[in-house]
VMD Tcl script that draws the C-alpha trace (Angstrom):
set ca {
  {-17.47 25.96 -6.75}
  {-15.92 23.61 -8.30}
  {-16.24 19.64 -7.69}
  {-12.88 19.61 -5.89}
  {-13.43 22.62 -3.38}
  {-16.76 20.75 -2.61}
  {-14.95 17.38 -1.75}
  {-12.04 19.27 -0.34}
  {-14.93 20.60 1.87}
  {-16.37 17.67 3.15}
  {-13.41 16.08 3.81}
  {-12.60 18.19 5.68}
  {-14.88 17.83 7.65}
  {-14.16 14.10 8.56}
  {-12.05 13.37 11.81}
  {-9.22 10.55 12.23}
  {-11.86 8.04 13.03}
  {-13.62 8.39 9.78}
  {-10.17 8.36 7.96}
  {-9.51 5.62 9.44}
  {-12.77 3.54 8.91}
  {-12.56 4.36 5.48}
  {-9.05 2.60 5.35}
  {-10.32 -0.13 6.65}
  {-13.48 -0.38 4.23}
  {-11.35 -0.60 1.90}
  {-8.96 -3.30 2.47}
  {-12.06 -5.11 3.68}
  {-13.24 -4.59 0.44}
  {-10.35 -5.39 -1.86}
  {-9.44 -8.86 0.76}
  {-13.69 -9.37 -0.64}
  {-12.76 -9.27 -4.51}
  {-9.85 -11.51 -3.58}
  {-11.68 -14.19 -1.74}
  {-14.78 -14.98 -4.30}
  {-13.30 -13.95 -7.39}
  {-10.08 -16.27 -8.44}
  {-9.22 -14.07 -11.41}
  {-8.44 -11.03 -8.80}
  {-6.39 -13.02 -6.95}
  {-4.19 -14.30 -9.43}
  {-3.96 -10.93 -10.73}
  {-3.27 -9.86 -7.69}
  {-0.56 -13.03 -7.09}
  {1.51 -12.70 -10.36}
  {2.25 -8.84 -9.82}
  {5.84 -8.48 -8.56}
  {6.22 -7.55 -4.72}
  {8.11 -4.74 -5.93}
  {5.55 -2.87 -7.72}
  {3.27 -2.91 -4.30}
  {6.20 -2.15 -2.25}
  {7.04 1.24 -4.67}
  {3.84 2.16 -4.93}
  {3.37 1.85 -1.52}
  {6.09 3.60 -0.66}
  {5.20 6.75 -3.48}
  {1.75 7.09 -1.54}
  {3.19 7.65 1.98}
  {5.57 10.53 0.56}
  {3.52 13.43 0.27}
  {1.66 12.46 3.96}
  {4.85 11.80 5.42}
  {6.48 15.50 4.24}
  {3.05 17.24 5.48}
  {3.53 15.30 8.90}
  {7.17 16.86 9.38}
  {6.69 19.73 7.68}
}
mol new
graphics top color blue
foreach p $ca { graphics top sphere $p radius 0.5 }
foreach p [lrange $ca 0 end-1] q [lrange $ca 1 end] { graphics top cylinder $p $q radius 0.2 }
display resetview
């Protein structure tokens, strides 16, 4: 069995709360990096806000399509 199939099996065991907690922990870790590492804060602030918006929209396309199909 390939690694992706094993990973897919494990992800299917997760419920909504597990997924939400994963998102929350990722967000908290990024904020942690911003606070303790001044270079990371400068990098985040130098990037134009449009890039973040574009990445957010592109990342949302597939879940939205799957939700409404």
